[in-house]
N, C-alpha and C positions, 0 to 999 in steps of 0.2 A: 504494501499499499504505500502511495505515494502522497504526502501534504506540502501544497505551494507555500514558501518563505514567501515576504515580503521582500520588496525591491531592493532594498540595503540590506536588510540581512541573507539574503541569498547570495549577497557576494563575501560574506565572512566567513571563511573557513577557517581562519586561527586570529588570535588577537593583533598578531601585525595588519590584517583585514581592517580591524574593529580601529586600528589607531590611525588608519588611513580617511576615516571618516569624520568630518568638520564638528567641534563641539556643538553650534547649533542643530546638529541633525542627530543627534545622540537621543533627546526626547524620541524622535522617530523609530531609531533602532528598539529603544524600552519598547514601543507600543507595538512594534512586529513581532519581539521577542515574546511578550506576554501573547499574544493572539497565538504566536507556533505555539505553545506551551498549551492553549486551551484547546487548539484543534487535534493535537496530538493525544493527549490524556484523555480527553472527552470520549476518543474512540478506541485507545489501546489500554488506557488504565494505568494507574498507578498514582503515586503522590503530588497534591494539586497544589494547594492552598502556599503551603510553604515555600516554593519556586516563587510563585505569583509576585508574593510580598518582599523578594530579595531582587527583583527583575534591574533595578536599578542600581543596586550596589553589584551585582555581578559586571555589568557593563561597566561601571567607575572603575572596579578593580583592576579588570585586565586593561583597560583603555590608561589606566596611570601607571600600572606595575608592569616590570619587565618578565611576565611569567614565561616560561615557564622556571626562569633563573631565579627571579623574586618568588618564594612559593605561598599561596593561598590553601590554608587548611581549612576546612568546613567543616564544622562541628556537626555530629549527627548523619548528616549529608542527604537529606531526604528534599531539601534545599538546593540543591545543586544542579539540577536541569536546564537551569539558564547557564551557567558554569558550563556545561557540558557539550551544549547546544553552540557556544561562542567559542569551543576548544577545538573544533573540527570532530564533530558530533553529530552535525545536524542531520544529515540523511541518515544513519545509524540511529537516531534518536527513536524513530517506528518501532526499534527491537528493544525497547526500555523494558526491563523485568519480563521477557519473554526467554524461552528456554533456548541456551546457546547464544542470547542478543546481548543487550549491553545492561551493564548492572544497574538498579535504581540508586545505587551509593558510588561517591568515590572511590577509587580501584586502581592501587598503581601497578599494576599488570595493564589495566585500559589504559593509559595514557601520562605521559610524562606532566602533564596539566593536574593528575589526580597524586599530588603531595602525598597525602597520607590514608589511607584506606580507613572509614569509619562505617558506624551503623549504631555504634552505644555512643550515648551523649558525653561532653565534657572533657573529653580526651584532645580539643582541637588547643588550649592553651599550652599542653604541658607538652605537646609534638613540635608546636611552632616555636617554642622556646627551646627545646633540642635542638631543632635546626636553626637558630639563631645562632645559639652556643658555638654549634660546628664552624659557622659563617664564620664567627669571629674567631675562632682559633685557626683557623686555614688563610685568615688574610683576603679572605671576600666581602667583598663589598652587595652583599646579598639580602635583599629584605624578605621577612619573614612574617606572615598575617594571619591572625585565628578570628576565625568568623565563629562568633558562639550568638544562641538565643538566652535572654532571660532567662527563659527554663531551664537548661543546662547548664546555667550558670549559679542554679540552685545546689549543685554537688558538690561534694567536699572537695572533688577532685580539683575541680576549675580553681576552689580558693587556695590550694595546694599549691598549685600551680603558677598563680598571682604573687604567692608571698614570696615565693624563689624568684621570680621573673623581679620581681621591685628591686632587688639586690646581686642578678646575674649580671646586671650593665649589658643585657644583651640588645641590639637595635630590634626589636620587634614589637608590634602594632596589634594589639586586641580591640576587636570591633564587636562592641556588643549590640546585637540586634534586640530590641526590644519593642515586641508586639505583645505583651502580656498573655502568652500562649505557647505551649510546647506541644503537644495534641488535644489536652484538655487546658480548659484555663488555670492559668497557674500560681499557685497560692504561697504561704510564708512571709515572713518580715522583708525578706529581699523585693518581694513583687510591690509592697511596701513603700520597701526605702525610691527602689526606682521611679513608681508614680511621685513621690516627693519630688526628686530631683526634675522629672517632664513638666510638672504645673510653677515650679520656682520662678518666679518674678526675678529673683535673685541670680539666678542662672541664666535667665533669657537675656538679661542683664550680662552676666559673664559672659555669656555666649558672643553676644555681638560687640563687645569692647574687644574679648580676644580676636575677635578676627581684624577689628581696625587695626590694633598693632602688626598682628603679623602680615599683614599688607604693608607694612611699612618696612618686616625685616631685609632683613640684607642677606637672602637667601643665596646658596652659592658655596663657594667652594670655601670663601671667607667667613663663612657662619658656624665658627666653634662651640665646643662643649661650652666651653665657657661663656660664651654670650648667651647660649642657649639657658642658662642657667639663669643669667640674669632676668633674662625676660621671663621665665616661670615665675623670680620671686617678686618682678616686677606687678605680675597676676595677681597676687594672693591675696591683694587686698579687695578684688569685686568677686571672689571665691565664694561662697557659702561654705557654713559647715557641713551642710549635706554632702559635701565631697570626700569628709573626713575619711570615710571607707578605704575609698581608691586612692588618698594620698598616704595612708595610714601603712598603705601597701608600697609605696612608693615608684606609685604607678602615676604618670602624669595625666590628668584627665581632661578631654576635649568634648563639648556638649551638652545639654541631645541638641541633635540636628535633625532634619525631615528626610529622611531615609528614601524618599519617593522624588525630592529635587535632583534630577541628576547633576547640573552645573555647576549648585553648589556642593555636592558628594566630590567631585572631580576637580573643583578647585581645593576643598578641605581635604582629601586625599594627597593631592600635588604638595598643598604645604606641610602634612604630617611626616611625608615620605623623607623630607628634609631634616626633620628634627630628630637629633640620634636620643637613642635610648628606650627602653621602655614607655610605654601610652597606650592608653585606652580612649576609641572613640564610643561614645553613645549617640546612636540612632535611634528614630523611632520611625517603625514601619507598619504597616497594614497587614495583616494573615491574610491571605487572599486577595490582594489589592489588584483592584480592574475586573475584575466577575462577582457583582454585585451580591450572589447568593453566596457567596463563600466570604465575602467579608461580616455578612448576617450571621453566620452561620459555619464559627471556621473547625470546632470540633466535626462536624458531620462532613465537611468539605477537605478535612486532611487526606483522605485518601476514600472519595468516595465509589469508584468503579467507574464504570461507563457512564454517559450522560449525555443527553442532548444541551449540546452546547448555549441553544436559542433561548427553548424554554428552562434549561434546569432540570428537567424531568430524568431523576438517576433510572436506568434502563435494568431491570431485572429479570432474569430469566422468567417465560412462560410456564409456570409448571402447574397444573391443575390437582395431582394430590399435595394431599397434608403432607409438610416436610418438618422433619425432626430438628430441634433448635440445636444451635450452635453449645458447645461446653461449655463454653465461658458463662453460657447466659442460665444453661443446668445451675453453675456453680451459684452466679448471682441470686436467680430466684431462690436455691435450697437455701443460700444460707439466712436469707429476710427469714426463711419460714424458722431455722432453727434458731434464730436469736430472738425470735417471738415467744418460745418456749423456755429458752436458755438465756437467764440475763446478764449472764457473764459474757455472752460470745459478743467478741469485737472483728471490725476489718480492718486492717491496713494495704495499702499499697502505695508503688511507689511513682508517683504519675499516670498512671496508668488506670484510672475507674470508670473510662469507657471501656476499652480495650479488655478489660476481666470482668467486667460487669459489675463491680465493686460500688458501681453508682445506684444499683438500686437500693442496696444496704444504705445508700450515703443519702437517698432522697429519704427513705422512711424511716432513717435512724440517724439523724447527722451529728446527734452526740456519741455515737458507737462505731461510726466508720470513718476512717480518716484518709486523705491523701498527704502522703508528707514531703510531695516533691521529689525530683529524680534524684533519688537518697537508697540507693538499697541498703547500704552497711546501717546506715540510720534504722530504715524502716524494719530489719531482722534485731536492732538490738532494743528499740521501742517496744519491738513486741515481746521480748525477754521478760524486759522490766514490768509489764503488764501483766506476763504470769506468772511473776513473782507474786502478783496481789490478787491472786486467785481467777484472774481474766482469761477466756479462752479463745486466745486469739487467731482468725484467720488471716493468714500475710500471704499477701495475692501477689505473684512476682513473676513476671515471665521465664520461664526456663534458662535463656541464654541471658539475662540480666542476675538471675542469681549468683552467677558466677562470681559477681562484684561483692557479693557480702559471704564469701568463702567462710572465710577466719570469723566472722561474727556468728556462722552458727556451730562452728566445732566451740570456738571460745567462749560465745556467751549465752548458748541453748545446750547444746549436745555434752558438755563437762558439766553443766547443772543439773541437768536431766530435764529441763522445762518444757511442758510441754505445750507449746508452739505448732500449730498447724502451717506448712508449707505447699500452697494451692499453686500446684506449677503450669500456669497457662502457656500454651503453645511450644509443648514438648514435644520434639521430634523434628520432623522437617517440614517447615511452614512454607515453602511453596516460594512466591515471587520475591520475597525480603531476602533471599539468598542467606550465606556461611553466617554473616554475622548475627544472624538471629534465628537461627536454626539451632532447634533444642536436644544437643547431640549428647550431652556428659553430665546431665543430672545423676542420672543412673550410677553413672562409674564414679564421679566423685564424694556420691552421700554414701554408697556401699559400704565405704570403707570407715568412716567414721562410726565409733560406738553411740549407743545408744539410741538411735535412729531407727524409725518404722517407715520404711518405701512402699507403697501400693501406686498400682495403675488400672482404675477402671477399664472395663471392656465396653459400656454403653452409659448411658444417663442415667440409668438405674443404680448400676453400679456407684456412679460419683457419688450420686446422693446418699448412698448407704455410707458409704466411706467418710463423708463427709458427719454424716450422722453417728458413728463410730469415734472419730477423732475426736467428737468436741463432748464424748462420756466423763464423766467423772472418773471412771475405772481408767480411763486411759491414762497414764502418766509420762510419756516421752514423746519428744518431736516427732512428728506424723508426715509425713511429705505424700504427695496425691500428687500426681504428674497427667493431666491430660492434653490432647492434642487441639489445637487451631482448627476450631469450625467442627466439621466433620462429625456432626450426629448422627446416630441409628436408630432411633426409637421416636415414632410419633408419639406413641400412648405413654410415657415417662416418668410423667409427675403421679410414681406411686407411693404409698404409706412408707416412712423410711424403718428399716431395718437395721439392727445390728451385726456388723458382719466379725469372725473369731478373727484376733490379729494373727496373722501368720498362715492361715490357712486358705489352700487354696481349693478349685474343684474341677471335678473332672466333668467334660461337658458330652463325651463320647468315647465308648469302647471301640477298638479295634484291633486287626491283625497287625504283626509286623513291625511297625513304624508309629510309632506316635509324634505327634505335635505338640509341643509347648510354647505357649503363645502369654506375652506380659502386654496387659491393655489395652488399647484399640486394637492393634495387628491381630487380633484374635478373632477380629470381621473378616479378614482378609484367609487366614485359617480355614474357617470356616467355608466359605467359598471356594477354595482349593481342595477340602473334604468333597465338596460336592462334586466338582469338576472329576475328581479323582475316582471318585464311585463309578462313573457311567464309564472308566477305564478299567474298573472289577480289579480296582486296590480299596482295602478298607482301612483308615488310619483312624486310629485315636486322637484325642482332642482332650488336652489339659490347660485350664486357665492359671497360672500360676498366682497372678492379682496381687502377693505379696514377695518382693523380690530381696526383702531383709523384713522381720526373720523368713526364712525360706520355711516352708511346707514339707517337712522332710518325711513324714508318714506317706504323702502324696507321693515322694520323690521315689522313697524306695519301692514304693506299688509300681513306677514307671519302669524303675531301671530291674525290678522283678522280672518284670514282664514284657519288656521291649528290648530289642538289642540294637535298634534302629532309632536315633533320635533328632528331630528337625525342631530347634530353637528361634523363634519368633519376637522381634520386640523391634521401638523404633527409638532406638538409641544406638551410640557406638557401642559396636561389637567388642572394643576394647574394655575391659574388665566389666561389663553389662552383665546382664540376666543369662546369658548363653555361659559366661566366663563364671558366673557363681554355681550354676548347673555342672560345669567341668570340674570344679574344685569342690562340689558333693563327691560325685564321681571319684574323684583320683581318694577322695578321704574314706571312703566306704569301701575301695576295691573293686568296682564295676569296670566292665569291660565296653560297654555298647558304643556303637557307632554316632559321633553326635555333631551335625551342621549346624553353624551358628550363621543367623541370618540376620539383618540390620542392617543399621549407616555402616560402610567401611571405613575405612581407618586413613581416611583421607577426606581434602575438604569439596563437601558437596555444592556446586552452583545452586542457582534460584534458576525456578522454572516453576511449572504447576505440579502440584502434587502427586499427580497420575504419573506425569511423568521422572517427578525424582524417585519417587516408590519402586517404579521398573529400572530406573539407572541403578538405585542401589540395591535390588533383587531383592527384596520384602515384600512385593506386592503376590494377589493372588497364585497368580503364573508360576512366580518364582519360588513359591512354598511347593505350588505341585512337581515343578521342575526338583526340585532339589531330595523331595521324597523319591519319586523316580528313579533318580541317578543313586540315591542310595540303596534301593533295591536291585537297582541293575548291578552294584558292584558283586553281589550274590552270585546274579546270571551268568557272569563274567567270569568269577572263580569257577565255579561246576562246570563251566565249558572248558577251560585252563585244565582243569582236575582231569 
């Protein structure tokens, strides 16, 4: 599919082409770039509002800086569509987030303009500081720029990096893109602080006086560090006390300025490029700028899917039969039901109330459910603190983001045997978001921690029952429940809650010769495979492990006593996962079965649809059938050889 770019944009295949455009026509470049993003994303899908909000900034940065020699680091990265289009990937943009196509995030292997791979938030300042320190060490006149949103700025890592940047004496610029949003509206004291700055009359006065003085500076080779220090000292008198946060970190603060005024941005960046040392530019933008509906409902239009760009109608597949809910919605609605009968239940999420569906409890019980900002470490230890006071906390974090709080899980939760319930959304492969978001590793990194319970539901009813079991007073240990993105299987899912026995799996089907052991949602793939195998005269048994820690040893003794051929299936890495646990059990107890482990391979899995990725990783229904037949064929081959 081909999309026609505007008359100027179609001539821009690199930042060098952009620099040939007159300053007076940059606003037209911005209009064409914004429209091109709307045209493509409305038909192809992807993140939307974030990139629209930084169109002017993207143009200004590549217009002023000598990229890729000067290095831009985009935080999180779903706002980098304009950056990608301006750096030689306009025609390729149609393949954005498609299987084998362009990544939806900056990716070092994709382009030299993508200086740092991102997907998780709040890494940009640390990375840009590292680049700046390296340039200083090597004697290179290379500029480093970190572009970070006010949502990402809430994370502790951003403050750690700023604390270092202020004393590292490196020539870097931090651009704070302030739109009061991450995916959901931002929360916390930092949001209030930035709001105070942006509406401060004193700061408006400071801004105007600053740029009047800047216009008179002897910018160029004669502009020394000593002169810059004198200018800074001279401006102190017009700086309000609101700047103390950044000044305390020894970062020169400039702004706030209008992030949609392209000529002002260009002039400002040109001036700041000549000022040495660490500095921060505060710009004010509107997420979804230029598309009215996205401006009004920024959460909905963060990644809306396909839509009619003229009417704004979001296009949904026409499906007549009732559809099963997403796992995250089952979590959110079940949590409200549980909390209605258990006054000690509380909910915590680090900045993903909509994606995780904790929003349902936040709306129904605002005094018991909290969005703590992009702070996974804080979310875990906050949950631990609540648990010490008898609260049953459901801490909902995406599986790939859980990695950021690993130390807190060990030190603050597991060592103290605090019964925090970790609900890991997006476990397994997540599809088009790709390797930065796949939840591959949680089983492996949690399984080695003492005092942990780790479980995975095969369907929505199982998720409800695991949640019910986790919140019971009798459950005294940390409890991990992992489930995939979307992918529900039960239309009639809202059944009465039932307590499950911790550490007990279940036999779903007897069979002959071969047994399939599944964990979580892939058990549904196994059921399809078993039906297909039956048409070929192969009768496979099926066991739902349900708990990977503690393992159901009685069930496993039954399996190994009756089956010499076993296939394990999980939507997690095969290194240290459920299959590894089964091998360990077999070795400990001296069994000699042949085992094939299916799951996410020991490699980086790129982006694509879930169907494409499950097939690529060889644990969909077809791959399970093939693995069973391959195991059985070994006996046939051996018999022929004998």
